[in-house]
C-alpha positions as CSV (number, residue, x, y, z in Angstrom):
1,M,55.1,188.2,162.5
2,I,58.4,187.1,161.1
3,Y,56.6,184.7,158.7
4,H,54.6,187.7,157.4
5,H,57.8,189.6,156.7
6,L,59.5,186.7,155.0
7,I,56.6,186.0,152.8
8,A,56.3,189.7,151.9
9,V,60.1,189.8,151.2
10,T,59.8,186.8,148.9
11,L,56.9,188.2,147.0
12,A,58.7,191.5,146.7
13,F,61.8,189.7,145.4
14,F,60.0,188.1,142.5
15,L,57.7,191.1,141.9
16,D,60.8,193.2,141.3
17,L,62.3,190.5,139.1
18,L,59.1,190.5,137.0
19,L,58.2,194.2,136.8
20,G,61.1,196.2,138.1
21,D,60.4,199.9,138.4
22,P,58.1,200.9,135.4
23,P,59.1,204.5,134.6
24,N,55.6,206.0,134.6
25,W,54.5,204.4,137.9
26,P,54.6,206.4,141.2
27,H,57.7,205.5,143.2
28,P,58.4,206.3,146.9
29,V,62.1,207.1,146.2
30,K,61.0,210.0,143.9
31,W,59.0,211.5,146.7
32,I,61.9,211.0,149.1
33,G,64.2,212.7,146.7
34,K,61.9,215.7,146.5
35,M,61.9,215.9,150.3
36,I,65.6,215.8,150.4
37,S,66.0,218.5,147.8
38,R,63.6,220.8,149.6
39,L,65.3,220.2,153.0
40,D,68.7,220.6,151.4
41,Q,67.7,224.1,150.2
42,A,66.2,225.0,153.5
43,F,68.8,223.6,155.9
44,N,72.1,223.5,154.1
45,R,73.2,226.9,155.2
46,G,74.7,228.8,158.2
47,A,77.2,227.7,160.8
48,Y,75.5,224.5,161.9
49,K,75.5,222.4,158.8
50,K,76.4,219.1,160.5
51,R,73.5,219.5,163.0
52,N,71.2,220.6,160.2
53,G,72.2,217.6,158.1
54,L,71.3,215.3,161.0
55,L,68.0,217.0,161.5
56,M,67.2,216.6,157.8
57,V,67.8,212.8,158.0
58,L,65.8,212.5,161.2
59,I,62.8,214.3,159.6
60,I,62.9,212.2,156.5
61,L,63.2,208.9,158.4
62,T,60.4,209.9,160.7
63,V,58.0,210.7,157.8
64,V,59.0,207.6,155.9
65,V,58.8,205.1,158.7
66,V,55.6,206.6,160.2
67,I,53.7,206.6,156.9
68,T,54.9,203.2,155.9
69,G,54.2,201.8,159.3
70,L,50.7,203.2,159.5
71,T,49.7,201.9,156.1
72,A,51.1,198.5,156.9
73,Y,49.3,198.5,160.2
74,F,45.9,199.3,158.7
75,A,46.4,196.8,155.9
76,Y,47.1,194.0,158.5
77,R,44.0,195.2,160.4
78,I,41.9,194.5,157.3
79,H,43.4,191.0,156.8
80,P,46.8,189.4,157.2
81,L,46.9,188.7,153.5
82,A,46.2,192.3,152.7
83,G,49.0,193.3,155.0
84,I,51.5,190.9,153.4
85,L,50.5,192.0,149.9
86,W,50.8,195.7,150.8
87,E,54.2,195.1,152.4
88,S,55.4,193.2,149.4
89,V,54.5,196.0,147.0
90,I,56.3,198.6,149.2
91,I,59.4,196.4,149.7
92,A,59.6,195.7,146.0
93,T,60.0,199.5,145.4
94,T,63.2,199.3,147.5
95,I,64.8,196.5,145.4
96,A,66.4,197.1,142.1
97,Q,67.5,193.7,140.8
98,K,65.7,194.0,137.4
99,G,66.8,197.6,137.0
100,L,70.4,196.8,137.8
101,K,70.4,194.0,135.3
102,Q,69.0,196.3,132.6
103,A,71.5,199.0,133.4
104,G,74.3,196.4,132.8
105,I,72.7,195.1,129.6
106,D,72.3,198.7,128.3
107,V,76.1,199.1,128.4
108,Y,76.8,195.5,127.2
109,Q,74.8,195.6,124.1
110,P,76.5,198.6,122.4
111,L,79.9,197.3,123.5
112,N,79.1,194.0,121.9
113,E,78.3,195.9,118.7
114,R,81.5,197.9,119.0
115,D,79.6,201.1,119.5
116,L,81.8,202.7,122.1
117,P,80.2,206.2,122.0
118,Q,76.8,204.6,122.9
119,A,78.3,202.4,125.5
120,R,80.0,205.4,127.1
121,L,76.7,207.3,127.1
122,K,74.8,204.4,128.8
123,L,77.6,204.1,131.4
124,S,77.3,207.8,132.2
125,Y,73.7,207.2,133.3
126,I,74.9,204.9,136.1
127,V,78.3,206.2,137.3
128,G,79.6,209.6,138.5
129,R,82.9,209.3,136.7
130,D,83.7,210.9,133.4
131,T,83.1,208.5,130.6
132,A,83.8,210.4,127.4
133,D,87.3,209.1,126.8
134,L,87.0,205.6,128.2
135,D,88.2,202.6,126.2
136,E,86.4,199.2,126.2
137,S,88.1,197.8,129.3
138,E,87.4,200.9,131.3
139,I,83.8,200.9,130.3
140,V,83.5,197.3,131.4
141,R,85.2,198.1,134.7
142,G,82.8,200.9,135.4
143,T,79.8,198.7,134.7
144,V,81.1,195.7,136.6
145,E,82.0,197.9,139.6
146,T,78.5,199.5,139.6
147,V,76.6,196.2,139.3
148,S,78.7,194.5,141.9
149,E,78.5,197.3,144.4
150,N,74.8,197.7,144.0
151,T,74.1,194.0,144.5
152,S,74.2,195.0,148.1
153,D,72.9,198.5,148.0
154,G,70.1,197.8,145.6
155,V,69.1,194.2,146.4
156,T,70.4,192.4,149.5
157,A,70.5,195.3,152.0
158,P,66.9,196.3,151.6
159,L,66.0,192.5,151.7
160,F,68.0,192.3,155.0
161,W,66.2,195.2,156.7
162,A,62.8,194.1,155.3
163,A,63.2,190.6,156.8
164,I,63.9,192.2,160.2
165,G,61.2,194.9,160.2
166,G,59.1,194.6,157.1
167,A,58.2,197.5,154.9
168,P,59.0,200.2,157.4
169,L,62.6,199.2,157.8
170,A,63.0,198.5,154.1
171,M,61.9,202.1,153.4
172,M,64.1,203.3,156.3
173,Y,67.0,201.8,154.5
174,R,66.1,203.2,151.1
175,A,65.6,206.7,152.6
176,I,69.0,206.6,154.2
177,N,70.6,205.3,151.0
178,T,68.9,208.0,149.0
179,C,70.0,210.7,151.4
180,D,73.6,209.5,151.1
181,S,73.4,209.4,147.3
182,M,72.1,213.0,147.1
183,V,74.1,214.8,149.9
184,G,76.7,212.3,151.2
185,Y,79.6,213.9,149.3
186,K,83.0,214.9,150.7
187,N,83.1,218.4,149.2
188,D,82.6,222.0,150.2
189,K,78.9,222.0,149.8
190,Y,78.1,218.7,151.5
191,G,81.1,217.7,153.6
192,Q,79.3,218.9,156.8
193,F,75.7,218.7,155.8
194,G,75.9,215.2,154.4
195,W,78.0,213.8,157.2
196,A,75.1,212.2,159.0
197,S,73.6,210.7,155.8
198,A,77.0,209.2,154.9
199,K,77.6,207.7,158.4
200,L,74.1,206.2,158.6
201,D,74.5,204.7,155.2
202,D,77.8,203.1,156.4
203,I,76.1,201.7,159.4
204,V,73.0,200.2,157.7
205,N,75.1,198.6,155.0
206,W,77.8,197.2,157.3
207,I,76.3,193.7,157.8
208,P,74.5,193.3,154.5
209,S,77.6,194.1,152.4
210,R,79.8,191.6,154.2
211,L,77.2,188.9,154.0
212,T,76.7,189.6,150.3
213,G,80.5,189.4,149.6
214,F,80.7,186.1,151.3
215,L,77.6,184.7,149.5
216,M,79.0,185.8,146.2
217,L,81.9,183.4,146.8
218,L,79.5,180.6,147.8
219,S,77.1,181.1,144.9
220,S,79.6,181.3,142.0
221,K,82.5,179.1,141.0
222,S,85.7,180.5,139.6
223,T,88.0,179.2,136.8
224,Y,90.9,181.1,138.4
225,H,90.8,180.7,142.1
226,G,89.6,178.0,144.6
227,F,87.3,179.1,147.4
228,L,90.2,179.8,149.8
229,G,91.9,181.9,147.1
230,R,88.8,183.9,146.5
231,W,88.3,184.3,150.3
232,K,91.8,185.6,150.7
233,I,91.3,188.2,147.9
234,L,88.0,189.2,149.5
235,I,89.4,189.7,152.9
236,N,92.6,191.4,151.8
237,D,91.2,193.7,149.1
238,A,87.7,194.7,150.4
239,K,89.3,197.0,153.0
240,K,91.2,198.9,150.3
241,H,88.1,200.6,149.0
242,P,87.4,204.1,150.2
243,S,84.0,203.0,151.3
244,P,83.9,200.7,154.3
245,N,81.2,198.6,152.6
246,S,81.4,198.8,148.7
247,G,84.7,196.9,148.5
248,W,83.2,193.7,149.8
249,C,81.1,193.2,146.7
250,E,83.7,194.6,144.2
251,A,86.4,192.4,145.7
252,G,84.2,189.4,145.6
253,V,83.3,189.8,141.9
254,A,87.0,190.5,141.1
255,A,88.0,187.3,142.8
256,I,85.4,185.2,141.0
257,L,86.1,186.7,137.5
258,G,89.9,186.7,137.8
259,V,90.0,190.4,137.0
260,Q,91.2,193.6,138.7
261,L,88.9,196.4,139.6
262,G,89.7,199.8,140.8
263,G,92.1,202.2,139.1
264,L,92.2,205.8,137.8
265,N,88.8,207.5,137.6
266,M,88.2,211.1,136.5
267,Y,85.4,213.2,138.1
268,K,84.8,216.4,136.3
269,G,88.4,216.4,135.2
270,I,89.8,215.6,138.6
271,A,91.7,212.4,139.0
272,S,90.9,209.9,141.7
273,D,93.2,206.8,141.9
274,R,91.2,204.0,143.5
275,A,93.0,201.0,145.1
276,R,93.2,197.9,143.0
277,M,91.1,194.8,144.0
278,G,91.6,191.4,142.6
279,V,94.4,189.7,140.6
280,P,94.4,190.6,136.9
281,L,94.6,187.1,135.4
282,V,92.5,188.1,132.4
283,P,91.7,191.4,130.8
284,L,88.3,193.0,131.3
285,E,85.9,192.3,128.4
286,A,82.3,192.9,127.6
287,V,81.4,189.3,128.6
288,H,82.4,190.1,132.2
289,I,79.3,192.4,132.4
290,Q,77.1,189.4,131.7
291,K,79.0,187.3,134.2
292,T,78.6,190.0,136.9
293,I,74.9,190.1,136.3
294,T,74.8,186.3,136.8
295,I,76.7,186.7,140.0
296,M,74.3,189.3,141.2
297,H,71.2,187.1,140.5
298,R,72.8,184.0,142.2
299,T,73.9,185.9,145.2
300,S,70.5,187.6,145.6
301,F,68.7,184.3,145.5
302,L,71.1,182.7,148.0
303,F,70.6,185.8,150.2
304,L,66.9,185.2,150.2
305,L,67.4,181.6,151.1
306,M,69.7,182.6,153.9
307,L,67.0,185.0,155.3
308,W,64.5,182.1,155.3
309,L,66.9,179.8,157.0
310,G,67.7,182.5,159.6
311,G,64.0,183.2,160.2
312,L,63.0,179.6,160.5
313,T,65.9,178.9,162.9
314,L,64.8,181.8,165.0
315,V,61.2,180.6,165.2
316,F,62.3,177.0,165.9
317,T,64.7,178.2,168.7
318,N,62.0,180.4,170.3
319,S,59.6,177.5,170.3
320,W,61.9,175.5,172.5
321,L,62.7,178.3,175.0
């Protein structure tokens, strides 16, 4: 069965690279988002918001995993090839490598043409921070941070869970991640209700984010730091991020590029000073967006190879037991 999952993961990887998420096609995340919105309206009230938030996540995960599991089961009953193809399509919807690249390019192109207003607008589509007054280096920082962080959230983490449990676990991951992105905020409205979503997201990203940060260092050379120097920055700076997982990718990219990420962000006029990661050997420039996209591609491909190596090792080990 692990061979089926790995083949489906590989097909999904390249299917996403080729097609991405066409905007007019049906997408499971849109349906998950609608479920979250309805349950948010129904459950986010009263004195037991933390319990209700956990119940919301459990309902969504049950629906998602059961539907995905049943469809995969019946597809495999028809024929193993049908099962693999169906799983690959479902897993591809959980990956966002092409979309992540396009989001970065959408900011890079107007920056390269010195059109800062358009670059700020495109950045506002992919970050939560205020972008109206950002200069070029801050626009670049926001884009680099987003692409690097989502290398794990949007690519390697769903691949990791898909390799373990096929389409059902890939969709489980994406459902948890979507819950966190919609309700996992530390504010008056969602501080209690979104607690379970945020904690589950931390748990399912713990291993993939650290593997991804390490593979970033392996996949990309740096003009500014040797491997040990990059490793030291990764280990020391990743833990500075307010998220227990996001810092691993951001610190990895900062170490490779010789730049510093983190700093002062504004959210609806409220300042948030994020810890600095990396050593600022060179200023952030538009070209660093392209370089970060390259790191994302190389890391994702190396992650896929690692999954195959791990799967084959497991099969070979079991055959000798």
